[in-house]
Wavefront OBJ file of the C-alpha trace (Angstrom):
o trace
v 63.971 71.376 -142.761
v 61.343 73.735 -142.622
v 59.168 73.673 -139.538
v 56.364 72.674 -141.488
v 56.962 71.170 -144.301
v 58.632 68.123 -142.479
v 55.093 67.362 -140.594
v 53.447 67.732 -144.089
v 55.495 65.174 -145.533
v 55.639 62.947 -142.777
v 51.636 63.126 -142.826
v 51.582 62.618 -146.206
v 54.206 59.022 -145.989
v 51.627 57.609 -142.837
v 48.404 58.361 -144.493
v 49.748 56.722 -147.892
v 51.415 53.604 -146.282
v 48.797 52.473 -144.244
v 46.105 53.185 -147.514
v 48.654 50.787 -149.050
v 49.073 48.670 -146.216
v 45.587 48.007 -145.517
v 45.160 47.111 -149.330
v 47.666 44.401 -149.384
v 47.145 42.844 -145.899
v 43.653 42.278 -147.411
v 45.431 40.311 -149.932
v 47.620 38.441 -147.091
v 44.655 37.794 -144.783
v 42.721 36.009 -147.755
v 45.559 33.882 -148.844
v 46.382 33.238 -145.076
v 42.601 31.944 -144.850
v 43.023 30.191 -148.483
v 46.095 28.135 -146.950
v 44.214 27.584 -143.367
v 41.046 26.279 -145.140
v 42.889 24.583 -147.736
v 41.862 26.283 -150.844
v 42.854 28.942 -153.678
v 42.995 32.607 -152.453
v 42.853 35.357 -154.644
v 44.989 34.539 -158.202
v 43.163 35.880 -161.128
v 44.366 39.946 -160.872
v 47.631 40.087 -161.844
v 50.625 37.572 -160.942
v 49.546 35.524 -157.593
v 46.964 37.555 -157.411
v 49.314 40.737 -156.491
v 46.943 43.166 -158.486
v 43.745 42.252 -156.522
v 43.886 45.456 -153.538
v 43.834 47.722 -156.745
v 40.439 45.976 -158.469
v 38.871 45.816 -155.236
v 39.859 49.348 -154.975
v 38.033 50.221 -158.084
v 35.189 48.189 -157.401
v 34.731 50.319 -154.216
v 34.975 53.583 -156.257
v 32.814 52.363 -159.187
v 29.802 51.328 -156.809
v 27.092 53.022 -156.651
v 26.515 55.401 -154.034
v 22.730 55.037 -151.685
v 21.869 56.763 -149.265
v 18.339 55.181 -147.544
v 14.800 56.867 -147.397
v 14.458 58.041 -143.857
v 18.050 57.853 -143.089
v 19.660 61.509 -141.957
v 21.268 62.405 -144.336
v 24.230 65.044 -143.019
v 24.698 61.955 -140.196
v 24.607 59.262 -142.155
v 27.641 60.883 -144.709
v 29.588 61.913 -140.659
v 29.469 57.862 -139.771
v 32.175 56.777 -141.862
v 34.570 59.703 -142.474
v 34.637 59.878 -138.375
v 35.256 56.733 -137.512
v 38.290 56.846 -140.245
v 39.556 59.814 -138.751
v 39.970 58.682 -135.729
v 41.505 55.612 -136.875
v 44.303 57.682 -139.038
v 44.504 60.368 -136.243
v 46.066 57.493 -133.574
v 49.128 57.298 -135.777
v 50.390 61.011 -134.963
v 52.045 59.668 -131.897
v 53.576 56.136 -132.895
v 56.907 55.671 -133.462
v 58.111 53.951 -136.627
v 61.286 54.139 -135.517
v 63.486 55.991 -133.609
v 65.607 59.098 -135.567
v 67.386 59.134 -138.853
v 70.264 61.120 -139.271
v 70.107 64.265 -141.624
v 73.225 65.664 -142.693
v 73.306 69.625 -142.153
v 70.558 69.571 -139.754
v 69.036 67.816 -136.533
v 67.977 64.327 -137.107
v 64.658 63.316 -138.193
v 62.228 61.542 -135.803
v 60.219 58.913 -137.362
v 56.820 60.093 -135.510
v 54.664 62.489 -136.852
v 54.815 64.208 -133.213
v 57.961 63.195 -131.918
v 58.715 63.047 -127.521
v 55.017 63.508 -126.739
v 54.547 63.062 -122.720
v 51.104 61.372 -123.113
v 51.583 59.142 -126.189
v 49.386 56.175 -124.627
v 46.917 58.544 -123.358
v 46.731 60.321 -126.323
v 46.395 56.749 -128.565
v 43.440 55.567 -125.864
v 41.754 58.410 -126.224
v 41.542 59.470 -129.737
v 41.095 55.600 -130.581
v 38.327 55.341 -128.082
v 36.326 58.365 -130.216
v 35.700 55.453 -133.451
v 32.444 54.027 -131.493
v 30.867 57.762 -131.933
v 31.288 56.452 -135.722
v 29.833 52.904 -135.179
v 26.583 54.370 -132.968
v 25.651 57.206 -135.715
v 26.091 54.736 -139.013
v 24.160 52.513 -137.222
v 21.280 55.394 -135.687
v 21.327 57.315 -139.007
v 20.666 54.406 -141.150
v 16.838 54.064 -140.338
v 17.708 50.343 -140.330
v 16.498 48.465 -137.090
v 19.233 45.807 -137.702
v 21.793 48.307 -137.686
v 20.937 49.887 -135.018
v 20.973 46.677 -133.182
v 25.110 46.931 -134.738
v 25.329 50.166 -133.130
v 23.599 49.191 -130.099
v 26.098 46.273 -129.407
v 29.187 47.652 -131.035
v 29.041 50.352 -127.953
v 28.520 47.978 -125.538
v 31.273 46.421 -126.356
v 33.391 49.053 -126.949
v 32.885 50.774 -123.985
v 33.071 47.747 -121.822
v 36.386 46.419 -123.265
v 38.344 49.657 -123.018
v 38.437 48.963 -119.120
v 40.318 46.032 -119.055
v 42.503 47.457 -122.021
v 43.516 50.413 -120.054
v 43.983 48.089 -117.017
v 46.492 45.606 -118.812
v 48.646 48.648 -119.209
v 49.293 50.384 -116.819
v 51.486 48.015 -115.337
v 53.715 48.888 -118.412
v 53.498 52.247 -117.550
v 54.315 51.704 -113.724
v 58.051 49.399 -114.800
v 58.791 52.153 -117.451
v 57.776 55.193 -115.547
v 56.610 57.077 -118.079
v 53.455 57.846 -120.995
v 55.988 58.076 -123.754
v 56.302 55.138 -126.149
v 60.084 55.914 -127.498
v 60.697 55.398 -123.178
v 58.788 52.248 -122.931
v 60.762 50.927 -125.467
v 64.200 52.241 -124.180
v 63.645 51.226 -120.630
v 62.738 47.320 -121.831
v 66.097 47.708 -123.652
v 67.998 49.197 -120.607
v 66.664 46.229 -118.598
v 67.062 43.123 -121.235
v 63.457 42.033 -120.704
v 60.687 42.636 -122.516
v 57.808 43.432 -120.791
v 55.288 40.376 -121.968
v 58.338 37.714 -120.112
v 57.786 40.081 -116.861
v 53.572 40.658 -117.429
v 51.694 37.637 -119.209
v 48.715 38.076 -117.575
v 48.683 41.236 -118.622
v 49.674 40.913 -122.293
v 47.245 38.158 -122.571
v 44.533 40.897 -121.149
v 45.840 43.037 -123.602
v 45.255 40.970 -126.873
v 41.863 40.321 -125.535
v 40.971 43.145 -125.120
v 42.297 44.404 -128.357
v 41.059 42.228 -130.619
v 37.766 43.180 -129.337
v 38.204 46.684 -129.963
v 38.852 46.307 -132.768
v 35.817 44.009 -133.908
v 37.960 40.782 -134.993
v 36.615 37.545 -135.072
v 36.080 36.266 -132.533
v 34.916 39.397 -131.357
v 32.788 41.210 -134.591
v 29.488 41.177 -132.827
v 28.536 44.797 -134.281
v 28.466 43.492 -137.719
v 28.176 39.725 -137.359
v 26.385 38.537 -140.853
v 24.133 35.546 -139.252
v 22.628 37.711 -136.756
v 22.601 41.292 -138.012
v 22.205 40.826 -141.884
v 25.685 43.461 -141.953
v 25.774 45.136 -138.652
v 25.805 48.596 -138.256
v 26.833 49.310 -141.927
v 24.327 47.071 -143.649
v 23.212 50.491 -145.649
v 26.318 51.292 -146.362
v 27.642 51.026 -149.929
v 30.746 51.891 -152.541
v 33.298 54.232 -150.713
v 31.468 54.799 -147.344
v 31.637 50.901 -146.605
v 35.167 51.053 -147.880
v 36.053 53.373 -145.200
v 34.414 51.522 -142.529
v 36.361 48.416 -143.556
v 39.691 50.731 -144.097
v 39.224 51.544 -140.226
v 38.654 48.463 -138.863
v 41.941 47.523 -140.508
v 43.737 50.562 -139.369
v 43.114 49.665 -135.977
v 44.233 46.040 -136.616
v 47.712 47.752 -137.105
v 47.138 50.434 -133.751
v 46.564 47.234 -131.551
v 49.588 45.285 -133.255
v 51.883 48.053 -132.814
v 50.689 48.915 -129.510
v 51.444 45.227 -128.319
v 55.062 45.386 -129.885
v 56.046 48.623 -128.144
v 54.206 47.903 -124.641
v 55.226 44.070 -124.663
v 57.879 43.373 -127.005
v 60.292 45.537 -127.032
v 59.490 48.344 -129.268
v 62.663 47.576 -132.028
v 64.929 46.104 -129.367
v 66.553 43.051 -130.182
v 69.372 41.024 -128.306
v 72.134 40.946 -130.350
v 71.569 43.714 -132.119
v 72.922 46.500 -129.470
v 74.079 48.926 -129.539
v 71.543 49.557 -132.774
v 68.627 48.880 -131.162
v 69.931 49.826 -127.667
v 71.599 53.040 -127.870
v 69.643 56.036 -128.634
v 71.960 58.247 -129.807
v 72.776 55.852 -133.627
v 73.987 56.206 -136.987
v 72.018 55.648 -140.252
v 72.366 51.757 -140.112
v 71.523 52.042 -136.575
v 67.863 53.799 -137.566
v 67.832 51.176 -140.201
v 67.995 48.346 -138.287
v 65.464 49.455 -135.551
v 62.742 50.456 -138.296
v 62.784 46.906 -139.547
v 63.073 45.586 -136.134
v 59.906 47.216 -135.300
v 57.887 46.364 -138.259
v 58.998 42.893 -138.587
v 57.233 42.319 -135.309
v 54.283 44.022 -135.818
v 54.133 42.318 -139.045
v 54.194 38.963 -136.973
v 51.555 40.208 -134.691
v 49.104 41.355 -137.559
v 49.344 37.684 -138.778
v 48.997 36.499 -135.297
v 45.574 38.312 -135.287
v 44.686 36.730 -138.813
v 45.632 33.463 -137.602
v 43.022 33.682 -134.545
v 40.388 35.075 -136.855
v 40.103 31.661 -138.852
v 40.782 29.420 -135.695
v 38.361 30.350 -133.145
v 34.725 30.616 -133.669
v 32.631 33.754 -132.835
v 31.134 34.754 -129.165
v 27.851 35.003 -128.223
v 26.777 38.406 -126.918
v 26.236 37.096 -123.531
v 29.450 35.348 -123.530
v 31.324 38.340 -124.984
v 29.843 40.770 -121.988
v 30.812 37.645 -119.127
v 34.370 37.500 -120.925
v 34.726 40.795 -120.428
v 32.918 41.909 -116.789
v 34.012 38.837 -115.044
v 37.111 37.518 -116.672
v 39.028 40.158 -118.541
v 38.530 42.830 -115.833
v 39.305 41.022 -112.879
v 42.204 39.388 -114.347
v 43.478 43.244 -115.104
v 42.839 44.086 -112.008
v 45.108 41.168 -110.438
v 47.923 41.868 -112.680
v 47.848 45.886 -111.029
v 48.481 44.426 -107.959
v 51.147 42.699 -108.772
v 52.573 45.079 -110.647
v 51.810 47.341 -107.613
v 53.591 45.140 -105.658
v 56.502 44.662 -107.491
v 57.238 48.168 -107.483
v 56.943 49.644 -104.226
v 58.443 46.540 -102.342
v 61.130 44.961 -104.772
v 64.050 46.624 -106.500
v 63.980 47.995 -109.710
v 66.591 45.641 -111.431
v 65.248 42.385 -109.935
v 63.332 41.574 -112.799
v 63.506 37.905 -112.218
v 61.485 38.342 -109.139
v 58.686 40.242 -111.232
v 58.932 37.659 -113.778
v 58.513 34.975 -111.205
v 55.261 36.477 -109.770
v 54.233 37.318 -113.260
v 53.978 33.895 -113.572
v 52.960 32.120 -111.032
v 49.274 34.665 -111.680
v 49.531 32.992 -115.006
v 49.638 29.362 -113.064
v 46.960 30.272 -110.590
v 44.078 31.822 -113.178
v 44.651 28.250 -114.875
v 43.844 26.526 -111.311
v 40.867 28.755 -110.781
v 39.573 27.996 -114.322
v 40.211 24.435 -113.862
v 38.830 24.413 -110.468
v 35.493 26.746 -111.834
v 34.939 24.368 -114.452
v 34.971 21.103 -112.514
v 32.905 22.261 -109.835
v 30.015 23.363 -112.444
v 27.505 20.729 -111.955
v 26.852 17.950 -115.108
v 23.905 18.895 -117.024
v 21.829 15.456 -117.616
v 19.115 14.915 -120.366
v 16.149 11.752 -119.839
v 15.462 9.552 -122.362
v 12.132 8.286 -122.516
v 12.156 4.396 -123.647
v 11.016 3.797 -126.658
l 1 2 3 4 5 6 7 8 9 10 11 12 13 14 15 16 17 18 19 20 21 22 23 24 25 26 27 28 29 30 31 32 33 34 35 36 37 38 39 40 41 42 43 44 45 46 47 48 49 50 51 52 53 54 55 56 57 58 59 60 61 62 63 64 65 66 67 68 69 70 71 72 73 74 75 76 77 78 79 80 81 82 83 84 85 86 87 88 89 90 91 92 93 94 95 96 97 98 99 100 101 102 103 104 105 106 107 108 109 110 111 112 113 114 115 116 117 118 119 120 121 122 123 124 125 126 127 128 129 130 131 132 133 134 135 136 137 138 139 140 141 142 143 144 145 146 147 148 149 150 151 152 153 154 155 156 157 158 159 160 161 162 163 164 165 166 167 168 169 170 171 172 173 174 175 176 177 178 179 180 181 182 183 184 185 186 187 188 189 190 191 192 193 194 195 196 197 198 199 200 201 202 203 204 205 206 207 208 209 210 211 212 213 214 215 216 217 218 219 220 221 222 223 224 225 226 227 228 229 230 231 232 233 234 235 236 237 238 239 240 241 242 243 244 245 246 247 248 249 250 251 252 253 254 255 256 257 258 259 260 261 262 263 264 265 266 267 268 269 270 271 272 273 274 275 276 277 278 279 280 281 282 283 284 285 286 287 288 289 290 291 292 293 294 295 296 297 298 299 300 301 302 303 304 305 306 307 308 309 310 311 312 313 314 315 316 317 318 319 320 321 322 323 324 325 326 327 328 329 330 331 332 333 334 335 336 337 338 339 340 341 342 343 344 345 346 347 348 349 350 351 352 353 354 355 356 357 358 359 360 361 362 363 364 365 366 367 368 369 370 371 372 373 374 375 376 377 378 379 380 381 382 383 384
């Protein structure tokens, strides 16, 4: 296959699949929310509501496009495009499988840009650019509520990028590479998923990932009760749809990263050699794709479950959690991983796991002691 045709086909497939996935993940989330709240979800458009995403997309297209008076027209239009572009570019280095044998030619890698040595760094660097779209959208709208939403978002996203990066460093130390394929191969070779060895790092990653994706309980940039609609208050039609689309893409990205970094990627016990050996046949390639994407779907459902189970944080609680809790926990995990890498044998995963879970137990004990040491507030009641 020609060198320029294969990337174009991959890009078209990834963009088309991501659009379809976002559309129907919205439907899945609405159904899950209805189930958790003991009510009916969308069930009017098509059988079992399966055509509801098409109706929603048509509504976005037919909605009137409005640009407020006094808004910076160019930046107002650039903002949703920039956040959507950054959310889409991230998928350039994310593997959806390993390789697929192709008769008469080299195997086809199931990644747009395969074997990038800085794959994890690329995802973090490009994903962090999305904050510019949020800030531009809030500032260019000429609306004080939108501006406040943009300011809150910039503070939130910048703050949680620090613990997010700290939580990943331990994985990189144990895997010895920034390449995502190597990280999954290292977990398959050891037989241990890094979540079992670094549970503290996984918790920090998940909390920071929810905050980076602006998902409940961390949707402070757009919380309706305080800011009308946040940074996209003045956006309508497809411009608003781009913001919503980018938010779901961020959630999918965090789910892929969680599975690749902490849950072994395409590795699963009992399916060897399909999910362990580097050279596999067609059946092995299909098994890898299925295992990886099933894990990602389960992780996405976990995000949806969190959304409808936890109340929203106050803004001061959000920032305290990042700077006073997540960053110290990320540093603790980093110190433990560095100690294990320096003083323990490379194949001594049992001791590493014990130290990792002892760190979690220590954090729980410290939290319980901190809560019990706080003075109890008493309110004097005047007798009637």
